[in-house]
N, C-alpha and C positions, 0 to 999 in steps of 0.2 A: 326278681329273679337274678340268678348269680351272673355276676359282671365277667366272667371268664368264659362264658359261653358266646357263640356268635349270634348276633340279633339281625332277624331277617325279615323285612317288610314286604310281603305281597301285595302289589296294588292291581286290583279288578273294577270292573264297571259295575257289576251285580254280585250278590251272595245267593241266587239262586242259580241251582245247578244246570249249566250247558257245558259244551265241550271244554271251553277256555276255564271254567270253574270248578269243573271235575278235575282238571290236571292241578289247579292251585289246591284244591281241598286234599288231592293225595300226596302232594309236597308237603303241605302243612302238617297232615297227620304221619307221615311216614319219616320225615327227616328224623336223623339222629338226635333225640333229644339230650343226649350227654355232650353233644357238640353245640347244637343249633337251638334257640329259640324261634319260634315263627310267630310273625302277627300277620293281620290281614287289614287292609283299609280298601273301603268301596265307596262309589259315587253314587249310583243311582238306586232308589227305593230304599225304604225303612225296614220292610221285612226281611228277617234273616232266616235262611234256610236252616231246619233242624240239624242237619248233617255238620254245618260249620259249628254250630252250637256245641255238638256233641264232642268235637274234638279238644274243647276247652282250652282254648288259645285266645289271647286279646284281639278283639274285632272293633274297628274304628269306622263309623259311617262319617264319611266327609262330603256333605251334601254339595252339589254344584249348579248353577244355572245353565241353561242351554248354551247361552255365549260364554266365550272364555272368561273365567270367574277367577281372578286374582285373590279373592279371599280364600278360596278353595286350596289354592298353592300355599299360602301362608299357614292354614289349618294343618295340611300335611306336612309343611316343614316344622311345624311344633311338634308333631307326632313322632317325626324322625329324630328331632332333638331331644326332647322328653323321655324318650325309651331307649335311647342311644343306640339306635339302629345303625348297623355297619353295613348292610346290604340291601339294597331296594330292588325287588324284583318286579318290573311292571309288565302287564300282559295287556297289549292294545296299544295303538298309537297315540290317540289322545291321552291315554294314562300316561304314557312316557313324558308327553308335552308337560302335563300338570304335575309330575313328579321331579321334573328336572331341577326347578329352582329350589326346593328343599333337599334333594339328595346330593346335587352337585355344585350349586352356588352358595348356599347358606352353610351348609353342613359337612360338604367335602367327602360325602360318603361314596361306596360303591354303587355304581347303577347299572343293572342287567335288564336289557330290554328283550322279552320273547315275543317274537314274531309269529303268529299263528296263521297266517294266509297271505298268499302271493298278492291278492287283489287289494289288500290293506297296502301294500307297498305301491302297486301301480295307479290306485285312485289317487295318491297325494298330487295336490295340484301344484303349479309352480311356486306358489307364495309358502306352503308348507315345506314343499322340497329343498326351497332356499333355506329355510330356517332349520330342517332337519340336518343338511349337510354340515351346517355350523355345530348343532346339538352332539352329532354322533362323532364328532371328533373328540368329545370328552365323555362319551359313554364308555364303560369299562369292558362291556361284553355285550354282543348281540346274539342271542339263541334263536335259530330257526327249528321248529318243530318238523319240517321237511326239507331235507339237504339241497332239493331244488331251488329253495328260496334263497341260497347263499349268492349266487352270482345276480339275482335280481337286486339284491341289496346292495353288493358291491357296485354294480352298473348305475343304479339309481342316485345313490348318496354317496358315492366314491369313499367307500367305506374301506380301510385297512384289513386285509384277509385275517391277518392275525387276531382280530378281535372277534371273528364270526366263528361259531360253533353250531353243528348240528346237533340237537338231542330229540328223537323221536319221541312223540307221546307213547306211554305204555300204560297197560292196565295189569290188574291184579288176575294172573292167569289162573290162579287157583280158585278165584270166587267165581269163574265161570265154567270150571271144569266139571264139578260134580252135578250130576244127572239126578234131580230128585223126582219123586212122585207129583205130578202136577195137576192132578185131577181137581183138588180143591180150588185151586187159582182159576181154573178153567170154568169150574162151575160157578165160582163167584163172578166172573166176568160174563157169564151167561153164553159161554161157548159150549156147541155140542161136539161129540165125541170124533165124529167125522169132519169137522170143519179143518179146512185148510187156514192157518193163521199167518199173516204177514204183518209186519211190523216197521214201522219207522219212527226213529227216535232223534228229534229235532225241535227245538224251539220254534214257534210260530213267527218267522221272519220272511221276508221277501225272497232273500238270497237262498232260502231252503226250498222254495218252490214246490209246496205243498200241491198246489192245483194241477201241476203235471201229473203228479200221483193220483189224485183225486179223480180226475177225468180218465185217466187209463184203467183205474179199478172199477170206476161206474160202467165200462164197457166190459170188464172181465165178468162182473156179477149178473150180468144181463143172461150170460149163458151157463153160469154156475153159482148158484146161490150159496153153496155152502163153502164159502170164502169169506174171511173176515180181515178186516185191516183195523191195526191197533195204531193210533196217534199218539205218542208218548211225547210231551213237551208242552209248552204255554206262551203265550204272549205276554209282553211287558207294558204296561198302561202308558209309559211316556216314550216308548221307542217307536220314532217314526216307521219303522220297518215292519211292525206288528201286523201280520194278516189274520189273527184270530178270528175276527168277525168275518171275514171272507170265506174262512174255511167253514166256520159254522153255518154261516147263509147257505153255501152251497151244498151241503149236506143236507139241510132241511129243504131247499128247492128242489134237490134231486130225488127226496124221499127215500135216502140210502142209511138213515140213522140205525137200522137193525144190522147192518153190514159193516159200519165204522164207529168205532169206540174211540171217543176222546178222553183218555185216560188223565190227562194233565201232567204236572210234576209227579213222578215216582221215584223212590228210594229204592225200591226192589228190582233193579233193572236185571240182575242175574237170573230171578226167579220168572220175570217177564220174558226174557230170552229163551228160557227152556220150553215155554210153551208157543214158540213160534217156530215156523217151517223154514222163512227165510225173510231177510230183512232188505229193506231200499232205502236208498237215500237220493233225492232228484234234485240236489242243490245245482244253482249256477256256477257256484265258486265256493271252494273248500280250502282248508289247510291241511290237516292230517286227522280225519274225523275219529275221535275217540268213540263212537257209537259203532262204527263198523267195526273197529278194532275188538272192541267188546263182543260183538256178534261172532268174528271168527273165533275169538277165544272159547264162545261158546258152541263152536263147529256148526255153524250156520252158513249156508250159501248166500251170496249177496248180489243185488241188483243196483246199479248207479249210472249216474250220468257220466260221461266221458269228459272229467274236466280235473283241473289240478287238484291233487289231494285223493280224490276218490279213486283216480286210475292208478294211485299209487300203491292203493290196497287192494283193489280188485284186478285180479289177472282174467284179462275175457277167455271164457271157455276153460278155466282152470278152477277157479273158486267163485265164479259167478260170471255176470253178463254185463257190459259195460254198454249203455244207451247214449246216443247224442242228445244234447239239451233240448227239450220241448220235442222229441220224438214221442209223441204219445202213443202211436202206433206200434212203434218199436218196443216202448215199454210194456204195452198190453200183450205182445207176443211173447216176451222174455217171462213175464208173469206167469202165463199160461203153460209155456214148457214147464217150468218148476212146478207148478200145480200140478200137473199131469204126470210127471215123471218122479217118483220117490226115490228111484235108484241113483238118479243124478243129483237130486237134492243131497243124498248121502254122500255121494262122490266129492261133489262141491264143497261140502261141509268139512269132510276131512282134510281137504286141502288148505281150507281156512284156518283151521287148528294148527297145520304145519306152519304156516307163515306167521301166525301170531305167536308161536312159540319160539320161533327163530329170530323174530326182529322187533316184537313190540312188548317186552316183559316190563313191568313196572319196577322191578328191581333194578333194571339197566338205568331206566330213566331217573330214579332217586339217585342212584350211585354218580349220574353223570352231573346231576345238579350239584350234588354234595362236593365233588371234586372241584367244579368250577367255582362255587363259593369259597372253598379253603383256598385255592390259587390265588383268587382275589385278594383275601384277608393276608395273605402271606406276601403279596407284593406292597 
């Protein structure tokens, strides 16, 4: 590749699409190729999502053990050196730890750490906090997807404020704006014309708290069988947070297979949102969930737990409902209100669209990252 371009390496845990991976996918695909050469390195799982293959950039699998693996650090260092990487953008705390040696110690390159959730900051124990306070002095920039995380970072790790920047996640608004005839997809999924369709787009992890949604939904369909729930996402084999088995077992034990559709990983999210009536997210903790931003761009009302990240995109009684964590009865009531009231769904959906247009465009997100990368190279 031409040496006059800026080589940027994105470091993530998986190359299967979740919220973090979606952001890195968008960045890798849409960075100005006249200026930047994007690369991606990942640690867990050998299978590569087709979306990442299709953007036709160098992909590097760097396997690691569950314990701290020094060989992984050295392999990553070699990738940085051999490809003349100038900027390393890491997504996730441990990814930052693994990248620091190759980026800052061995190769003296710019290191940007993107923080996706406040709980990632708060759960850091005393040992990693002490190490991070030292490492953060040498990191060139810390990006928070939610502006509310900036103060947490500064308090927890004593980071200089001039290193911190907030860049909210963004989505391609045009991809979710166009309303198409959805009959074929509904038919393919076995949905009836009068079915109310609820969706949750989240990989199967404990923190996403699918069981709260399933228990509330199970109560809903006891009174109204013309309601379907689409669960879009998957569990990862070596992930200790994987809840896929629990979810599948609950659905079978309760005999609700006809009402809950497990769709796994899907690349046709805009089309799926187009057949939904509203979207839920019942996470215990969040960063700034792309799935809700995409739903807002698709003019959908939302129901979510009243936690950091989710409450930043759902304005209660304006574009959806906020429910306290594990309030199954409250979630059931909120779903029933939206199931019954088509006019309210339309009203909330219009508000969602306005919020998405005002605050969460992908163009703004990409421009902010490009400007940050350019400023670091100039320094």
